Phi, psi and omega in degrees: 000130180273119183277150177296151175274149180300323181295324177298319180294322178296321178296317181296316179295319179298320178295320179295319183288323184269332182070021184204128182297317181296316180292322178296318179297317179298320180296327182266002178061041176225171177283159180296323180294323178297314180296315181297317181295322180294320179291323176296320178295323177297318179297321179293320179296321181274352182054042182211151176272122180259329183228126174269124185242148163230199187292328187237337185230174175205158174220150176279136174288169178300319177295321179300319177299318181293320179296322178300315179300315180291324180297321178301316181295319180296316179297317180295314180296326178294319178296318178296322180297315179297317180298316181292317181295318180297324184275351181052041178091345178262107185298336182270022173235140180115215185240146173226116182258117186236131173266143179223134182285155186297337180270008174237318188310309185300337187264350183231346187304304185298319181290325176297317180296315180296315182297317181295317180299324182280316185278320182233074186298338181262005179259123178269112183264118178251119183249135180232125178269127179196170179291165179302314183300312181292321181296318180291329176294319178291324176294316181299322183274358177090004180279343173236152177268322182215163174224132173259114184218178179258135178238159016288139175203156183287098179239026186299333181276356182241169168277131179241128178239111181283129181264319185196162175259130185242095184291152178271150174237146172278129180242124184211164175276141181304332181263017181294120181234336184268352176068023178289129184253131179248139182226170176281169177299157184297340178296338179266120182294348178303323180295315178298318180295321179293317181297314182283314184286330183259011175057047179272073187274341182267097183296340182295339180270350181272119183291140181296339176296133176235123182278152178264351179212162179294324179298316179294320180300312182291328177295320178293317180298316181289317182294322182261005178054049180250213181211162174207184182226123183235149177284159182301326180305317180288317181300313182295337181277359173088025181293341181265356178300143178065025174229169178273355186288146179235156181237152176214142181292160181255151183273346183289131184295325183264015178281073183196164171237161175258142174260119189226152172256138176229150174210169185291138180296332184272358182294142178274002185254026185304313182298321178295316180298319178296319181294314184287341179297337178297329177292315179296319181295319180299319180293313181296315180299320180295324180287337184263003179297000000 
């Protein structure tokens, strides 16, 4: 019996996650024809239809959905096998691939790298900055080992370990009189956390402009003499330096986000993840002093 190749399973999972052949191919760094041919070959090997296609659309068959679930487990176990083999039994040797969201990454990356090099000199730390949605998709597919993100967020399918509470501050221009509020794009969960935690219930005060980065956001707030809401992690990192903007703490008890690490529930490296999380917590706690 000819067994499926691991790469074929990765292509199938990517297609399921993206819902688009072109995007799946781009995600896997191959041509669309290569990905399509590999999935067709997989179907021939299994002697079953996994994807129903017509000229413009496709859907996964019931069997295809089941194969995707099993493929995820195989990919994850393969990643764990490589990690264990590379480390020769020492978990702090080898590679650790971690995703970090953009509203956390700029403030912890350099210190995480320094801390890791000093504490775990034989551990190669690979950090990838991306949105929560994309990072969790990469975690789900086995391309990341862990993700550092802000919660609350839907992480029910993963293990979540909360590292710290990151309170929000109101950031405004001294001459702010119209109360216009500027936020990040919806892809950044920081906006959702600010809206819910800071009781921003009056949408009429939220400006339709949505920034794609914190730098753009602060430039808009300063230029238009408006206001926004930022977590302490960003404030402590000096994002307001060399600007006219000022910050003030909020009285709302729930005006905060949590900084959390997540990983797959099925991973065999749970003890290692718990151990290495102490490094992330030390870095985060130091930034929040």
